[in-house]
N, C-alpha and C positions, 0 to 999 in steps of 0.2 A: 224293538226293544233292545236296549244296549246289552252288550255281553256281560257287563258287571251286574246289571239288574237280573239277567237270566241266571247268572252264577249265584246270586243271593237267594233267588227263589228256590233253585235246586238244592242248594246247601241247607237252607232253612228247612225245607221239606224233609231232607234226610235226618236232620237233627230232631225235628218234631216227631218223626216216626220212631226214632230211637228213644228219646227222652220225654216226649210229651210236650205240648205247647207251653205249659207252665214250668216245665223243667228246663227250658231254653231261654236264655237272656239275649237281648240285643247284642251284648258284648260277646256271647258265645257265637252268634251268627257272624259278627264282624271278624272275630278271631279266625274262625274256620274259612272265611273268605280272604283273609290276609289284609283286612282293613280294621280300623278302630270301630267300636260299636257305634259311637256318634256319627261316623261317616255313613252308616246305613241310612241315616235320616236325609241324606242327599237324594236317595232313591225312593224311600217310603216314609210315610208319616208316622207309622207305628209298626210294632210286631204283628198286631192284628191285621194290618193292611197287607203285610207280607203273606200271611196265611190266606187271606181272601184272594189276593192276586194269584197265588200259587194254584189254588183250586179253580179259580176262574180260567186261568190260562190253560191248564191241563184239560179242562172240560171243553174249551174252545178247540184245542188241538184234537181231541177225540172226535168231535163232530166234523171239523174241517177235513181231517185226513180220512175218516170213515166215509164221508160223502164223496170225496175224490176217488177213493178206491172202489166204492160201489158204482160210481159213474163210469169208471174205466172198464168195468166188467161187461161181458157180452150178453149175459142172460141172468135170470134170477138165481140159478144154482151158483154161478160164478160170483154174483154179488154177495150171496150168503157166505161163500168160502172166503171172499175178500174181507168181509166184515169180521169174520171169526179170526182170520189170520192177523188182521190189524189189531183187534182187541188183545189177542195173545201177545203180539209184539209189545204192545203197551204194558200189559200186566207183567210180563216177564222182565222187561227192561226198567219198569218204574214201580216196583212194589211199595216204595215209600209213599207215593201219592195215594195208593189204595189204603194203606194203613192210616194215613192222615185224614183222608176222607171219612173213614169209618169212625175214627177216634175223636177227631177234633171238629166235626160238623157243627156242634152246638156252640163253638167259639165264634162262628161267623155272625156278624150282625145281620139284621133283617134284609138289608139291601144286598149284602153279599150272598146270603142264602137264596134270595129270589133270583139273582143273576146266574148263580151256578145251577140252580134247579132248572131254570128255563132252558139253559143249554143242554143239560143232561136229559131233559125230557125230549128235546129235539133229536138227540142222539138215539134215545129209545125209539122214537117214532120212525127214524130212518130204518132201524132194524125191523120194527113191526111191519112196515110197508114191504120189505123184502120177504119176510116170513109169510105174510099174507099173499104175496105173489105165488108162493110155493104151496101154501095151505089156505086156499080161499074158503075152506069150510070152517076155519077158526074165526070166531067173532074177534073183533079188534081187542076187546078186553082180555080175552084168553091169550091172544098173541102177545099182548103187552106183559101179561103175567109170565108167560114162557120166556120172553126176552129178559125180563128182570131176574128171573130165576137163573137163567143162563149166565148173566153177568155175575151173579153170586158164585157160580161154578168157576168161571174164568178168573174172577178176582180173588179166588182162594189161593192163587199161586204163592203169595207171600207166606202162607201158612201150610203149604202142601208138603207132603213127604218129599224128600229130595231124591229125585231121579234125574237122569241126564236131561238137559234142556230139550234136545230133539225128541226124546221119549215123552217128556211132559207135554210138549206142544202137540204131538200126534195124539196122545191120549185125550187131552182136553178138547182138541178139535173134533175128534170122533164123538165125544160125550156131548159137546155143544150141539153138533148137528143132530144127533139123536134126540136131544131134549127139545129142540125147536121143531123138528119135523115128525117126531114119533107120535 
């Protein structure tokens, strides 16, 4: 992906998080990127495509990096710690994507929702497999529910009380581990 395309996606996501999808024009995105609004159409067919691609790309990144970090870990405990650390990195560094995912999901067309959901479910399954390696007494459905609830906890960072980032990371990592293994 070109640097300009990446810039457009990140900038648009920030704007969508701040002002809402309908509160942002193609001209706003272009201006924030230092290009004209119509120049955006060299990279995307529509503002809706920008939203879909932003959520698709970030879901792909979550899965790809989560899998790589889990694969690099030496045992199930280390895999869980690696996944928690990765998701915290993502949540702390990319709160706009979390806000946009929550707020603008309904704006995706059916194909976009299907593609994003497929990748997100693969990411959930990655976590479920690790949790079940540590808690084989949990039925898969309960492990999935625990993972999804943990994502809610970790994704709350855009709305969290503001404490130092190291303190926030340590607190959320402890809480996530307890929620998944308790």
